[in-house]
N, C-alpha and C positions, 0 to 999 in steps of 0.2 A: 430419254435425254432429259425430261422435265422432271420424272420423278426422283433424279439425284440431286437437282439442284435445293430443294428445301431440306434434306439431311446434310448437304454440303454447307448451306448457310447457318444453319442450327450448330455445325460443328465450328464455323468460323467463329460466330458469336460467342461460344463457349470458350474458344480458344483465345478470343481477345480478352475476355473475363478473367481467365485462369492468369494470362500474362500481366494483366495489370495487378491483380491480387499478388503475385509473387514479388513484385515489384515494391510493395508496401511495408512498411516498418512496424511490426505487430506492437512495439514499445509507444508507438505514437497514436494509439486509438484513443480518442477524445473520450474523456469520461462524460457521462451526462450530469455528474454530480458537482462540477466544477461551476463556482459560484452560486450553488444551491447550500441549503442548510444541510450538515452533518446529520446523518441520521443518529436519532435518539437511540442511548442503549443504556442499560445497567448491567453489568457483570460482575460474577466473583471474582476477585482478585487472586492471581495464581498463588501467592505465598500465603492466603488466609482466606479460604473460601467464604468464611462468615462474615467477611468484609466486603463490600461491592464497590467497584468502580463506576461512574456514570458519567458520560460525556458533558453531562450539565456542570460538572464540577470544574470543567477547564473555563466557562464562560468568563469572559474577559481576560482571558489570556491567549497569546499566540502560541499554539502546540503542534506538535509533530505526532501524528499516531504510525507507526510502523507496525506492520503486519508479518509476523515472523513464526517460525516452528522449526523444532529440534530435528526434525526430519527432512528439512528444506537446505539443500547444499548451496545454494544463492546465498541464502541468510547468512551463513557461515562467512562467505565471501564479502557480504556489504558490512557486516558486525563491528568491524573498525571504524567504519565511515558513521555508524549510527554510535559508536561509542564517542567519536571525535565532536560530533553534532550535540550529544549530550554534555559533553564538559563545557562547552561554550557558555559564557555567562549569560542568563536570562533565556535560553533556549528550554523548552518544557518538551521532553520526550517521554510519550507513552507507549508499552507495547500492548499490541492485541496477539495473543498467544493464540494461533489458529488451527483447529481440529488437532490437538495436540493432546498426549497424556500429560498429566500434570507433573509426573515424578520425572518423564523423558526430559520435560521443560526445565525444571530445576536442575536436573544433572547438566544439561547444555549450559545453563546461565551461569552456573558454579564454575566448570570449565572454561567458559569464553569470557565472563563477566558479565554483569548485569547493568546496563548504562541507564535503564529507565526510571522515570520517577515512580510509574505504577505501571502495572502489567495486568490486563483485564484477561481472562480466561474465557475463550470461545470455543469451548470443546464441540459443540455440533455445529459451527460455522455459520450459524444465523447471521451474527452481528456483520461477519464478512460478506454475505450476501446482501446484506442491506447496503453495504457501500460498494457493492459491485466487484468483489474482489473474486479473479479468476484464476490467480495464481500467486505464490507468494515467493520472494516478498514484494509486498507494494507499501508505499508510504503515502501519506495525506500530509498537506501542510493546512492547518485550520486557522482561521484568524479569530480575533477578540468575540467576535458575534456568533462564532460556530459555523462560519460559513467556508466550505471546502475551496482552497484556493489553488491547489496543484495536487496532482496526483502522479507519482513516482511509479512506474509500471517495471517490474524487476527490481534487481540491487540497486542500490545507490551505489554509483561510481564517484571517483576524485571530480570528474567533468561535471556530472549532475548536481555534485555538492556545490561546488565554486560557481558555476555557470547559473544554476536555476534555483536551487534551495536555500542558500545563504542569501545570495541578494533578495529574494521574497521575504524570507524571515526580517529581512533588515527593513524593507520597505514595510511590513504590516508592524512591526514594533516601533515606527518612528512615528 
């Protein structure tokens, strides 16, 4: 009888871990980069690879880094909200085109609109890895000092835009 207690105990513990894990919201995974400096990077721009975009160029500005790709279905769902955000006075929205073919990204932006102030092309995904991106879209709010203040995992929704991103931008810009 005792020989069944150890496997039973292990099974119960694993079942408890699984039960707790299934109740967690994957969109609420905290980023270890919150309140830390954004990774430094310099990448070619999507529209002109001879020109580079560096995070350093945004120092002194509050800005939003939106990670997107033409092959990303949720990116299309959030695109109207990124566009709405970019049209707001004083809001700087930069795109990070992630693991995408430049011609596909350009075609996608031509079809759906280009709301970005600049677009850095991260073809191999290295900068995305530095930012802790594990799926697109993801969006980061970065303050004047280059510190990440918010990470939106998954598409921007009206609720996320109105309840989290816009109030934070207002607070940081004030």
